[in-house]
C-alpha positions as CSV (number, residue, x, y, z in Angstrom):
1,Q,-77.7,51.3,111.6
2,W,-79.5,52.5,114.8
3,V,-81.0,49.0,115.2
4,Y,-77.6,47.3,114.7
5,N,-75.9,49.7,117.2
6,I,-78.5,48.6,119.8
7,L,-78.1,44.9,119.0
8,E,-74.3,45.2,119.1
9,K,-74.5,47.2,122.4
10,K,-72.9,50.2,120.9
11,A,-75.9,52.4,121.7
12,E,-78.7,52.5,124.3
13,A,-77.4,49.6,126.3
14,E,-78.5,51.3,129.5
15,R,-82.1,51.4,128.2
16,V,-82.4,47.7,127.6
17,V,-85.3,46.2,129.7
18,Y,-84.7,42.6,128.8
19,E,-82.5,40.6,126.4
20,N,-82.7,37.0,125.2
21,P,-79.2,36.7,123.5
22,D,-80.0,33.6,121.4
23,P,-79.0,34.6,117.8
24,Q,-81.9,32.7,116.2
25,H,-84.7,33.0,118.8
26,G,-83.6,36.0,120.8
27,F,-84.4,39.7,121.0
28,V,-83.7,43.0,122.8
29,L,-86.6,44.8,124.6
30,L,-86.3,48.5,125.2
31,P,-88.5,51.5,125.7
32,D,-89.5,53.2,122.5
33,L,-88.2,56.8,122.1
34,K,-91.8,58.0,122.0
35,W,-92.3,57.0,125.6
36,N,-90.9,59.2,128.4
37,Q,-91.2,56.4,131.0
38,S,-92.8,58.8,133.5
39,Q,-96.2,57.1,133.5
40,L,-97.6,53.7,132.5
41,D,-100.7,54.9,130.6
42,D,-98.7,55.4,127.5
43,L,-96.2,52.5,128.0
44,Y,-94.4,51.7,124.8
45,L,-91.6,49.3,124.2
46,I,-90.0,47.7,121.2
47,A,-88.6,44.2,120.8
48,L,-85.8,44.1,118.2
49,V,-84.9,40.6,116.9
50,H,-81.3,39.5,116.8
51,R,-81.7,38.0,113.4
52,R,-80.9,40.3,110.5
53,D,-82.6,38.3,107.8
54,L,-86.1,39.2,108.9
55,K,-87.3,42.5,107.6
56,S,-91.1,42.4,108.1
57,L,-94.2,40.3,108.6
58,R,-93.9,39.1,105.0
59,D,-90.7,37.2,105.9
60,L,-92.2,35.2,108.7
61,T,-92.9,31.4,108.3
62,G,-93.6,28.5,110.6
63,E,-89.9,28.3,111.1
64,H,-90.0,31.5,113.1
65,L,-92.6,30.3,115.6
66,P,-90.1,29.7,118.4
67,L,-88.8,33.3,118.0
68,L,-92.3,34.8,118.0
69,R,-93.4,32.8,121.0
70,N,-90.3,33.9,122.9
71,I,-91.0,37.5,122.1
72,L,-94.6,37.2,123.2
73,R,-94.0,35.2,126.4
74,E,-90.7,36.7,127.6
75,G,-91.6,40.2,126.5
76,Q,-94.8,40.1,128.6
77,E,-93.0,38.6,131.5
78,A,-90.3,41.3,131.4
79,V,-92.8,44.1,131.2
80,A,-94.8,42.6,134.2
81,K,-91.6,42.3,136.2
82,R,-90.1,45.7,135.4
83,F,-93.3,47.8,135.2
84,G,-96.0,45.8,136.9
85,V,-98.2,45.7,133.8
86,P,-99.6,42.2,133.2
87,G,-99.7,40.7,129.7
88,S,-103.5,41.0,129.7
89,Q,-103.0,44.8,129.7
90,L,-100.6,44.9,126.8
91,R,-101.2,45.3,123.0
92,V,-98.3,43.3,121.3
93,Y,-98.2,43.8,117.6
94,L,-96.2,44.2,114.4
95,H,-96.7,46.9,111.8
96,Y,-97.3,46.2,108.1
97,Q,-95.9,48.1,106.4
98,P,-93.2,48.8,109.1
99,S,-91.5,52.1,109.6
100,Y,-88.1,50.4,109.3
101,Y,-87.2,47.0,107.8
102,H,-85.7,45.0,110.7
103,L,-88.3,42.8,112.3
104,H,-89.5,44.4,115.5
105,V,-92.6,44.0,117.8
106,H,-94.4,46.8,119.6
107,F,-95.5,46.5,123.2
108,T,-98.0,49.2,124.3
109,A,-100.4,49.7,127.2
110,L,-103.8,48.3,126.1
111,G,-105.5,51.7,126.7
112,Y,-102.9,53.7,124.8
113,E,-103.8,54.7,121.3
114,A,-100.3,54.6,119.9
115,P,-99.7,55.7,116.4
116,G,-100.2,52.8,114.1
117,C,-102.0,50.5,116.6
118,A,-105.2,50.5,114.5
119,V,-106.3,47.4,112.5
120,E,-105.3,48.8,109.1
121,R,-101.6,48.6,110.2
122,A,-101.2,46.5,113.3
123,H,-101.2,42.7,113.4
124,L,-101.4,41.3,116.9
125,L,-98.5,39.0,117.6
126,A,-100.8,36.3,119.1
127,D,-102.7,36.3,115.8
128,V,-99.5,36.1,113.8
129,V,-98.4,33.1,115.8
130,D,-101.8,31.4,115.4
131,N,-101.8,32.1,111.6
132,L,-98.4,30.6,111.2
133,A,-99.2,27.6,113.3
134,R,-102.2,26.9,111.0
135,D,-100.4,27.7,107.8
136,P,-96.5,28.0,107.9
137,R,-96.5,30.2,104.7
138,H,-99.5,32.3,105.6
139,Y,-97.7,35.7,105.2
140,Q,-96.2,34.7,101.8
141,S,-99.5,33.9,100.3
142,R,-102.0,36.3,101.9
143,A,-103.0,39.7,100.6
144,L,-102.2,42.2,103.3
145,S,-104.0,45.6,103.2
146,F,-102.3,48.6,104.7
147,A,-102.9,52.3,104.9
148,L,-100.4,54.9,103.7
149,R,-100.2,58.6,104.7
150,A,-100.3,61.2,102.0
151,D,-96.7,62.1,102.5
152,E,-95.2,58.6,102.5
153,P,-92.7,57.8,99.7
154,L,-94.3,54.4,99.1
155,L,-97.6,56.0,98.2
156,R,-95.8,58.1,95.6
157,K,-94.2,55.0,94.1
158,F,-97.7,53.3,93.8
159,Q,-99.0,56.5,92.2
160,E,-96.1,56.7,89.7
161,A,-96.6,53.1,88.8
162,G,-100.3,53.7,88.1
163,R,-101.3,51.3,90.8
164,L,-103.6,53.7,92.6
């Protein structure tokens, strides 16, 4: 509901850094709650897509390339304009598994070791775009490894099912 409140401008409207309002190819970019916005070393923003049918990396196909390219290009431009940090100094990625199931993209300062930015969980948006351009169903057919913390409910479900 938190995500929908942001998208419907019922919450955090004053925090929005950039918005592309297109319902299919648009998104809202705002600072992540983990970032206090007092320094750029730990810059951290989130792009929330307007579409509600996209939950995670697994849902993405070649059809979504215009959306993903918009997020990458327009998001980097907005960060450069607002904070003076060029796209070359940003890490732009998606988590798999995500912490909540509404497609969102993380924008962090390249030097900041944000939680979940490591290779076992983060998928660079530029790589996602390239993979989908080469194979529009890449994320429906590929095995995706991911790490789970000991206290995550999904880990317990795997254990209960005898899959670990």
